[in-house]
C-alpha positions as CSV (number, residue, x, y, z in Angstrom):
1,M,42.3,-5.2,6.7
2,R,40.4,-4.3,3.5
3,T,36.8,-3.6,4.6
4,T,33.4,-3.7,2.9
5,L,30.8,-1.5,4.6
6,I,27.2,-2.7,4.3
7,V,24.7,0.1,5.1
8,N,21.0,-0.3,5.8
9,P,19.5,3.0,4.7
10,F,16.2,2.2,6.3
11,A,17.6,1.9,9.9
12,S,16.5,4.5,12.3
13,R,19.7,6.4,12.8
14,V,21.2,6.0,9.3
15,T,21.6,8.8,6.8
16,V,23.6,8.9,3.5
17,D,25.8,11.6,4.9
18,L,26.5,9.7,8.1
19,A,27.2,6.5,6.1
20,E,29.8,8.4,4.1
21,Q,31.5,9.6,7.3
22,V,31.4,6.1,8.8
23,A,33.0,4.8,5.6
24,R,35.8,7.4,5.8
25,A,36.4,6.6,9.5
26,L,36.7,2.9,8.7
27,G,38.8,3.4,5.5
28,A,36.3,1.2,3.8
29,A,37.3,-0.1,0.3
30,V,33.7,-0.7,-0.7
31,T,30.4,0.6,0.5
32,V,27.1,-1.0,-0.5
33,F,23.5,-0.2,0.5
34,T,20.8,-2.8,1.1
35,E,17.6,-2.5,-0.9
36,R,15.2,-5.0,0.7
37,A,14.8,-7.4,3.5
38,G,17.3,-10.2,3.3
39,H,19.6,-8.2,1.0
40,A,22.4,-7.9,3.6
41,T,22.6,-11.7,3.8
42,E,23.2,-11.9,0.1
43,L,25.7,-9.1,0.2
44,A,27.6,-10.7,3.0
45,R,28.0,-13.9,1.0
46,E,29.6,-11.9,-1.8
47,V,32.1,-9.9,0.2
48,D,35.7,-10.5,-1.0
49,T,37.5,-8.3,1.6
50,E,39.0,-9.5,4.8
51,A,36.4,-7.7,6.9
52,V,32.7,-6.6,6.6
53,V,31.3,-3.9,8.8
54,V,27.5,-3.4,9.0
55,F,26.0,0.1,9.7
56,S,22.4,-0.9,10.6
57,G,20.2,-1.9,13.4
58,D,20.0,-5.4,15.0
59,G,18.0,-6.8,12.0
60,G,20.7,-5.9,9.6
61,F,23.4,-7.4,11.9
62,N,21.4,-10.6,12.1
63,E,21.2,-10.8,8.3
64,V,24.9,-10.4,7.9
65,L,25.6,-13.0,10.5
66,N,23.5,-15.4,8.4
67,G,25.5,-14.8,5.3
68,V,29.1,-14.0,6.3
69,R,31.8,-16.5,5.3
70,P,33.7,-18.3,8.1
71,E,37.0,-16.5,7.4
72,T,35.5,-13.0,7.2
73,V,35.9,-10.6,10.2
74,V,32.6,-8.8,11.1
75,G,32.1,-5.4,12.7
76,F,28.9,-3.6,13.8
77,V,28.2,0.1,13.8
78,P,25.0,1.1,15.7
79,G,22.5,2.5,13.4
80,G,19.2,1.3,14.9
81,G,17.1,2.5,17.8
82,T,18.5,-0.1,20.1
83,S,21.5,-1.8,18.5
84,V,22.0,-4.3,21.2
85,L,24.9,-6.3,19.7
86,P,27.5,-3.5,19.4
87,R,26.6,-2.3,22.9
88,A,27.0,-5.8,24.3
89,L,30.5,-5.8,22.7
90,G,31.3,-2.6,24.5
91,L,31.3,-0.2,21.5
92,P,30.2,3.5,21.8
93,R,26.6,4.3,20.9
94,D,27.7,7.1,18.6
95,P,28.2,5.6,15.0
96,L,31.3,7.6,14.2
97,A,32.9,6.9,17.5
98,A,32.2,3.2,17.1
99,A,33.6,3.2,13.5
100,R,36.8,4.8,14.8
101,V,37.2,2.0,17.4
102,L,36.6,-0.7,14.8
103,A,39.2,0.9,12.5
104,A,41.8,-0.1,15.0
105,G,41.3,-3.7,13.9
106,R,41.2,-5.5,17.3
107,T,39.2,-8.8,17.1
108,Q,37.6,-11.2,19.4
109,R,36.0,-14.7,18.7
110,I,32.4,-14.9,19.8
111,S,29.7,-17.6,19.9
112,L,26.3,-17.3,18.1
113,G,23.0,-19.0,18.6
114,R,20.9,-20.9,16.1
115,A,17.2,-21.4,16.1
116,N,16.0,-24.1,13.7
117,G,19.2,-23.4,11.8
118,R,19.0,-19.6,11.6
119,R,21.7,-17.7,13.5
120,F,21.1,-15.0,16.1
121,G,23.6,-12.8,17.8
122,F,22.2,-12.0,21.2
123,A,18.6,-13.1,21.8
124,A,15.7,-15.4,20.8
125,G,12.2,-15.4,22.2
126,I,9.2,-17.7,21.9
127,G,5.9,-16.4,22.9
128,L,5.3,-13.1,24.8
129,D,8.4,-11.0,23.7
130,A,8.1,-12.2,20.1
131,E,4.4,-11.2,20.2
132,L,5.5,-7.7,21.3
133,V,8.0,-7.5,18.4
134,R,5.3,-8.5,16.0
135,R,2.9,-5.8,17.4
136,M,5.6,-3.2,17.1
137,D,6.3,-4.1,13.5
138,A,2.6,-3.7,12.8
139,R,2.8,-0.1,13.9
140,G,5.0,0.6,10.9
141,R,7.6,3.3,10.5
142,A,7.5,7.1,10.4
143,E,8.1,8.9,7.1
144,D,11.8,9.3,8.0
145,G,12.1,5.5,8.4
146,R,12.3,5.5,12.2
147,R,10.5,2.8,14.2
148,P,8.4,3.8,17.2
149,G,10.6,4.4,20.3
150,D,10.7,3.0,23.8
151,A,7.5,4.8,24.9
152,A,5.5,3.1,22.2
153,F,7.1,-0.3,23.1
154,A,6.1,0.2,26.8
155,W,2.6,1.1,25.8
156,T,2.4,-1.9,23.5
157,A,3.6,-4.1,26.4
158,V,1.0,-2.7,28.8
159,R,-1.8,-3.2,26.3
160,T,-0.8,-6.8,25.6
161,L,-0.6,-7.6,29.3
162,A,-4.0,-5.9,29.9
163,E,-5.6,-7.8,27.0
164,R,-4.4,-11.1,28.5
165,R,-5.4,-9.9,32.0
166,V,-1.8,-10.7,32.9
167,R,-2.5,-14.4,32.8
168,F,0.0,-16.5,31.0
169,E,-0.4,-20.3,31.6
170,P,2.1,-23.0,30.5
171,A,2.0,-23.1,26.7
172,L,5.2,-24.8,25.7
173,E,7.5,-27.6,26.9
174,V,11.3,-27.2,27.4
175,V,12.2,-30.8,26.7
176,G,13.7,-32.4,29.7
177,H,12.9,-29.4,32.0
178,G,9.1,-29.0,32.1
179,R,6.4,-26.7,31.0
180,V,6.6,-22.9,30.8
181,A,4.5,-19.9,29.7
182,F,7.1,-18.4,27.3
183,A,10.8,-18.6,26.8
184,L,13.7,-16.1,26.5
185,V,17.0,-17.4,25.2
186,A,20.2,-15.2,25.5
187,N,23.6,-15.4,23.9
188,A,24.6,-12.1,25.6
189,D,23.9,-10.1,28.7
190,P,22.0,-7.8,28.5
191,Y,19.1,-9.3,26.6
192,S,18.0,-5.9,25.3
193,Y,17.8,-2.2,26.4
194,V,15.1,0.4,27.2
195,G,16.9,3.6,26.4
196,R,20.1,3.4,28.5
197,L,18.6,0.8,30.9
198,P,19.9,-2.7,30.2
199,L,17.3,-5.5,30.5
200,R,19.2,-8.5,31.9
201,L,16.9,-11.3,31.0
202,P,18.5,-13.8,31.7
203,R,21.6,-12.8,33.6
204,G,25.1,-14.0,33.1
205,A,25.0,-15.0,29.4
206,R,28.4,-14.6,27.7
207,L,29.1,-13.9,24.0
208,D,32.0,-16.4,24.2
209,G,29.9,-19.1,25.9
210,G,26.7,-21.2,25.4
211,L,23.1,-20.3,25.6
212,D,21.1,-19.2,28.7
213,L,17.4,-19.6,29.1
214,L,14.9,-17.8,31.3
215,A,11.3,-19.0,31.3
216,P,8.5,-18.4,33.8
217,R,6.5,-21.4,34.7
218,S,3.5,-19.1,34.6
219,L,2.9,-15.4,34.9
220,H,-0.1,-13.8,36.6
221,A,-0.8,-10.3,37.9
222,R,0.4,-11.2,41.4
223,H,3.8,-12.0,39.9
224,L,4.4,-8.6,38.5
225,P,6.2,-7.1,41.6
226,G,8.5,-10.2,41.5
227,A,9.1,-9.7,37.8
228,V,10.1,-6.0,38.4
229,R,12.3,-7.1,41.2
230,Y,14.1,-9.6,39.0
231,V,14.7,-6.9,36.3
232,L,16.2,-4.6,38.9
233,T,18.1,-6.9,41.1
234,G,18.3,-10.4,39.5
235,R,16.5,-11.8,42.6
236,T,13.0,-13.1,42.8
237,R,10.8,-15.9,44.1
238,L,8.9,-16.2,40.8
239,P,8.5,-19.8,39.5
240,L,11.3,-19.7,36.9
241,L,13.1,-22.2,34.8
242,Q,16.7,-21.1,34.3
243,L,19.5,-22.7,32.2
244,H,23.0,-21.5,31.9
245,D,25.8,-22.1,29.3
246,V,24.1,-24.9,27.5
247,D,24.7,-26.2,23.9
248,R,21.1,-27.3,23.0
249,I,17.6,-26.4,24.0
250,E,14.6,-28.1,22.5
251,I,11.1,-26.5,22.8
252,R,7.7,-27.8,21.8
253,C,4.7,-25.5,21.7
254,D,1.1,-26.5,22.4
255,A,0.1,-24.3,19.4
256,A,2.0,-22.2,16.9
257,L,3.7,-19.3,18.7
258,P,5.7,-16.3,17.3
259,L,9.5,-16.6,17.3
260,Q,11.8,-13.6,17.3
261,L,15.6,-13.6,16.7
262,D,17.6,-10.4,17.5
263,G,14.4,-8.4,17.6
264,E,13.1,-9.7,14.2
265,D,9.9,-11.5,13.8
266,V,10.7,-14.8,11.9
267,G,7.2,-16.3,12.0
268,D,5.3,-18.8,14.0
269,V,6.7,-22.1,15.2
270,T,5.5,-25.3,16.9
271,E,9.0,-26.6,17.6
272,V,12.3,-24.8,18.1
273,V,15.7,-26.4,18.4
274,L,18.2,-23.8,19.8
275,E,21.9,-24.6,19.5
276,A,25.1,-22.8,20.6
277,E,27.6,-22.3,17.9
278,R,30.7,-21.7,20.0
279,G,33.5,-19.6,18.6
280,A,31.5,-19.1,15.4
281,V,32.8,-15.7,14.2
282,S,35.6,-13.2,14.6
283,V,34.3,-9.7,15.4
284,L,35.9,-6.3,15.6
285,V,35.7,-4.9,19.1
């Protein structure tokens, strides 16, 4: 397949030299660099090759998924600090190794999620985890373009919990299923990573299936041991709402809450309609 390589030069692990090596490994016919937020979506719409490969972090992957044409095959080369989507697809974490795998041209059809019409590849969150994403964004980037790492994220999470005194009462309604404190919606398992540790929240979501939801009815300090147990084992007595392999989830918030898609802050919402787009795109694996 003729391939266009879209490169986000602002992603944590991307350099011009490495982008050139990735392009050679792929045998890319065209290489283009993004210049601003949203540019990858525009570039994906204009691709006239059979395949488009993205060398970026999860934000760039998300942008391309929101612009790619239905007939275009998509590939993901990990260039961010986390790069969940290519890891969920079983690709190596090393960009060159991943590019060599993609060059073989093996494809798989996967599903995507939509939140109020915008696609996401692996995860959406309303409330707490979206607030953490927003706080991390507020920290900015280092001079070399790198975002703060896992230690900074952990510290941000601890500070956020401390400020709230680990008290999260029901703040939104999952229509037809009751009230919850915040909601995590997954199109893949794991939901994210901390270094090499997969965060399986919720467990069992499949890239070729529908959406899964995990939402605590409430979260207090006394629930923290149970939350840790769930992360480590998948078992807990926490008051949780869990949905598996569903096509539609409707959420109404008591007040505007932050929404994140694939680790990107997309603003505040009072209502969210999440839909599974089954068999949405063909990807290189």
